[in-house]
C-alpha positions in Angstrom: 87.8 93.4 89.5 89.8 91.1 91.7 92.4 88.7 90.2 90.2 85.7 91.2 87.2 87.2 89.4 89.3 88.0 86.3 90.3 84.3 86.1 86.7 83.3 86.5 85.8 85.5 83.5 88.8 84.1 81.6 87.7 80.5 82.3 84.1 81.4 81.2 85.5 83.0 78.0 87.6 80.0 77.1 84.6 77.6 77.7 82.3 79.7 75.6 85.0 80.0 72.8 85.3 76.2 72.8 81.6 75.7 72.8 81.1 78.0 69.8 84.1 76.9 67.7 84.4 73.2 68.4 80.6 73.1 69.0 79.7 73.5 65.3 82.0 70.7 64.1 80.8 68.5 67.0 77.3 69.2 65.9 78.1 68.6 62.3 79.6 65.3 63.2 76.5 64.4 65.2 74.2 64.8 62.2 76.8 63.8 59.7 75.3 60.4 58.7 71.8 61.8 58.6 72.7 64.9 56.6 74.9 63.4 54.0 73.0 61.0 51.7 76.0 59.5 50.1 79.8 59.3 50.5 80.5 62.3 48.4 78.2 64.5 50.5 79.6 63.2 53.7 83.1 63.9 52.4 82.1 67.5 51.5 80.7 67.9 55.1 84.0 66.7 56.6 86.0 68.8 54.2 84.1 71.9 55.4 85.6 71.6 58.8 88.9 70.0 57.7 91.1 73.2 57.9 89.7 74.3 61.3 88.5 71.5 63.5 91.9 70.8 65.2 92.5 74.5 65.8 89.1 74.7 67.4 90.2 72.2 70.0 93.0 74.5 71.2 90.3 76.2 73.3 89.7 73.0 75.3 93.5 72.8 76.0 93.3 76.4 77.2 90.5 75.4 79.6 92.6 72.6 81.1 95.6 74.8 81.3 93.7 77.6 83.1 92.5 75.1 85.7 96.1 74.1 86.4 97.3 77.7 86.5 94.5 79.5 88.3 92.3 76.9 90.1 94.4 73.8 90.8 92.0 72.5 93.5 89.2 72.6 91.0 91.4 70.7 88.5 92.2 68.1 91.1 88.6 67.6 92.2 87.2 67.5 88.7 89.8 65.0 87.4 89.1 62.8 90.4 85.3 62.9 90.5 84.9 63.0 86.7 87.7 60.6 86.0 85.8 58.0 83.9 83.9 60.7 82.0 87.1 62.6 81.3 88.8 59.4 80.0 85.8 58.9 77.7 86.1 62.4 76.5 89.8 61.9 75.8 89.2 58.7 73.8 86.3 60.1 71.9 88.4 63.2 70.9 91.1 60.8 69.7 88.6 58.6 67.8 87.0 61.7 66.2 90.3 63.0 65.0 91.3 59.6 63.7 88.0 59.2 61.9 88.5 62.5 60.1 92.1 61.8 59.1 91.9 58.0 58.3 88.8 58.4 56.2 90.8 59.8 53.3 93.7 57.3 53.5 92.1 54.5 51.6 89.4 55.0 48.9 87.3 52.0 49.7 83.5 52.1 50.4 83.8 49.9 53.5 86.7 51.8 54.9 85.1 55.2 54.4 81.7 54.1 55.8 83.4 52.6 58.9 85.3 55.9 59.7 82.2 57.9 59.0 80.4 56.0 61.7 83.3 56.4 64.1 83.4 60.2 63.4 79.7 60.7 63.8 79.3 58.5 67.0 82.3 60.1 68.7 80.9 63.6 67.9 77.5 62.7 69.2 78.8 61.2 72.4 81.1 64.2 73.0 78.2 66.6 72.7 76.2 64.5 75.1 79.1 64.2 77.7 79.8 68.0 77.6 76.1 68.6 78.3 76.1 66.0 81.1 79.1 67.8 82.7 77.5 71.2 82.5 74.3 69.7 84.0 76.3 68.3 86.9 78.0 71.6 87.6 74.6 73.3 87.9 73.1 70.4 89.9 76.1 70.2 92.3 78.3 67.2 93.1 78.9 65.3 96.3 81.8 66.4 98.4 83.2 64.8 101.6 84.3 66.7 104.6 87.9 67.1 103.2 86.6 68.8 100.1 87.1 65.8 97.9 84.7 64.8 95.2 83.9 61.1 94.8 81.1 59.8 92.7 80.2 56.9 90.5 79.2 57.4 86.9 75.7 56.4 87.8 75.4 59.2 90.3 76.5 61.7 87.6 73.7 60.4 85.3 70.9 62.1 87.2 67.8 63.4 85.5 68.9 67.0 85.5 72.3 66.3 83.9 70.7 64.0 81.3 68.4 67.0 80.4 71.6 69.1 80.0 73.1 66.4 77.8 70.0 66.4 75.5 70.0 70.2 75.3 73.7 70.1 74.3 73.1 67.6 71.6 70.1 69.5 70.2 71.9 72.9 70.4 75.2 71.8 68.8 73.3 69.8 66.1 71.5 73.1 65.2 74.8 74.9 65.3 76.5 72.4 63.1 73.6 72.4 60.6 73.9 76.2 60.4 77.5 75.8 59.6 76.6 73.2 56.9 74.0 75.5 55.4 76.7 78.2 55.2 79.3 76.0 53.6 77.2 73.9 51.3 74.9 74.6 48.3 72.2 72.9 46.3 70.1 70.1 47.9 72.6 69.6 50.7 72.3 73.2 51.7 68.5 72.9 51.7 68.7 69.8 53.8 71.0 71.5 56.3 68.5 74.3 56.7 65.8 71.8 57.5 68.0 70.2 60.1 68.8 73.6 61.6 65.1 74.4 61.9 64.4 71.1 63.6 67.4 71.4 65.9 66.2 74.9 66.8 62.8 73.6 67.8 64.3 70.8 69.9 66.8 73.2 71.5 64.1 75.8 72.4 61.9 73.2 74.1 64.8 71.7 76.0 66.1 75.1 77.1 62.7 75.9 78.5 62.7 72.6 80.3 66.2 73.2 81.6 65.3 76.6 83.0 62.2 75.2 84.7 64.2 72.3 86.2 67.0 74.7 87.4 64.4 76.6 89.5 63.8 73.3 91.4 67.4 71.9 91.5 69.2 75.2 92.2 66.7 77.8 93.5 69.5 80.3 94.3 70.7 80.4 90.7 68.8 83.6 89.9 70.2 85.5 93.0 73.1 87.1 91.0 70.6 88.3 88.3 68.2 89.8 90.9 71.0 91.5 92.9 72.9 92.7 89.9 70.3 93.6 87.3 72.9 94.4 84.6 73.6 90.7 84.4 70.1 90.3 82.9 71.7 91.4 79.7 73.2 87.9 79.3 69.9 85.8 79.4 68.1 88.5 77.3 71.0 88.3 74.7 70.8 84.5 74.8 67.0 84.5 74.0 67.4 87.2 71.4 70.1 85.2 69.7 67.9 82.1 69.8 65.0 84.0 68.1 67.4 85.5 65.5 68.7 82.1 64.7 65.3 80.9 63.8 64.5 84.1 61.8 67.6 83.8 59.7 67.5 80.1 59.0 66.5 79.9 55.3 67.0 83.7 54.9 70.6 84.4 55.5 73.0 81.5 56.3 75.8 83.7 57.6 73.7 85.6 60.0 72.0 82.4 61.1 75.4 81.0 62.0 76.5 84.1 63.8 73.2 84.2 65.8 73.6 80.5 66.6 77.1 81.2 67.9 75.7 84.0 70.1 73.1 81.6 71.4 75.7 78.9 72.3 78.0 81.5 74.0 75.0 83.0 75.8 74.1 79.7 77.4 77.6 79.4 78.8 77.7 83.0 79.9 74.3 82.7 81.6 75.5 79.7 83.6 78.7 81.5 84.6 76.6 84.6 85.6 74.3 82.5 87.8 77.1 80.4 89.4 79.6 83.2 90.3 81.6 83.0 92.5 81.1 79.2 92.6 83.1 77.0 90.3 81.8 73.5 91.4 78.9 73.7 93.8 78.1 70.9 96.3 74.9 69.0 96.1 72.5 69.5 99.0 73.6 67.5 102.1 77.3 67.5 101.3 79.8 68.0 104.2 81.7 70.6 102.1 80.1 73.7 100.5 81.9 73.3 97.2 84.7 75.0 95.3 84.6 78.7 94.5 87.1 81.2 93.1 88.8 81.6 96.5 89.2 78.2 98.0 90.1 76.7 94.6 92.6 79.4 93.7 96.4 79.2 93.1 98.7 81.6 94.9 98.3 85.2 93.9 101.7 85.6 92.1 101.0 82.5 90.1 97.6 83.7 89.0 98.9 87.1 88.1 101.8 85.7 85.9 99.6 83.1 84.3 96.9 85.8 83.4 99.5 87.8 81.5 100.7 84.8 79.6 97.2 83.7 78.8 96.1 87.1 77.6 99.1 87.1 75.1 98.4 83.5 74.1 94.7 83.9 73.4 95.5 87.1 71.4 97.9 85.1 69.2 95.5 82.1 68.8 92.6 84.5 67.9 94.6 86.2 65.2 95.7 82.8 63.8 92.1 81.4 63.8 90.7 84.6 62.2 93.3 84.2 59.4 92.4 80.6 58.9 88.7 81.2 58.7 89.3 84.1 56.3 91.5 82.0 54.0 89.0 79.1 53.9 85.8 81.2 53.6 83.3 80.4 51.0 81.6 77.2 49.9 83.1 73.7 50.3 82.7 71.9 47.0 83.9 68.8 45.2 87.3 70.5 44.6 88.2 69.5 48.2 87.4 65.8 47.8 
């Protein structure tokens, strides 16, 4: 495997890790107001992600750092063309963190309700924006003849990307509900299981629609899977994880969450498998073919050094997160209020 390909795999791994880990607390936030019937239940839901949500976001920082270290041209093009969307993501991440932390500062119904709304709205919009971004990567973006990406927010809100946004919201809501079912008990757990089942149905329908639309928008997407048959393992694994998620909902909450995690990771892995070696394709008619792992790459020595540093860093982060999840395993109850 070439160094460029190794960094492509690293970037895909970081994105999948972020989608799985921060995905469940984004999904939990998106359904937070609907799932929690009163302030105590909403507090329990927030407390279930309290020890881990900020650690989960480290993976997003890793994604940004990997773009700077390995694919600086992609970093420059993305932060130029997606500037407004990325600023929205930044502010929503800030508001979401503030909502979690500030909610507990003053025990007043109006204060707690206000920050619950901020936390839930920010989580929902983040899930939508991440899906829009993924949809635009699959759809392709407009490049000029100098390889620069310029587009208005209206251009990025095309039908295909909106479908990706809805798929993201449905999938992460299901993922968050599976987490809630794992961490809650009693009536709140039963409600979380129902939300997970409904989210599963919405995600399955939207995934089928997304696959069908991809055939029209990007007919060459399946080329890698037909020329390298072993890659078919990825979409088969994704569909199997989706089926297992539905099977284990209401039967085994831990296995349902693991299967849901596999499904989320499988979607990202399938996208990466279909796009390789492209990083940011150009929309049809663009003067520039898009950015791939070669024309977007940093110098060889920089990539080699950064890969070693990243491998060590990810190992340390993984050990830390594994420890945190082990310490805080079990149900989240009133003791944490």
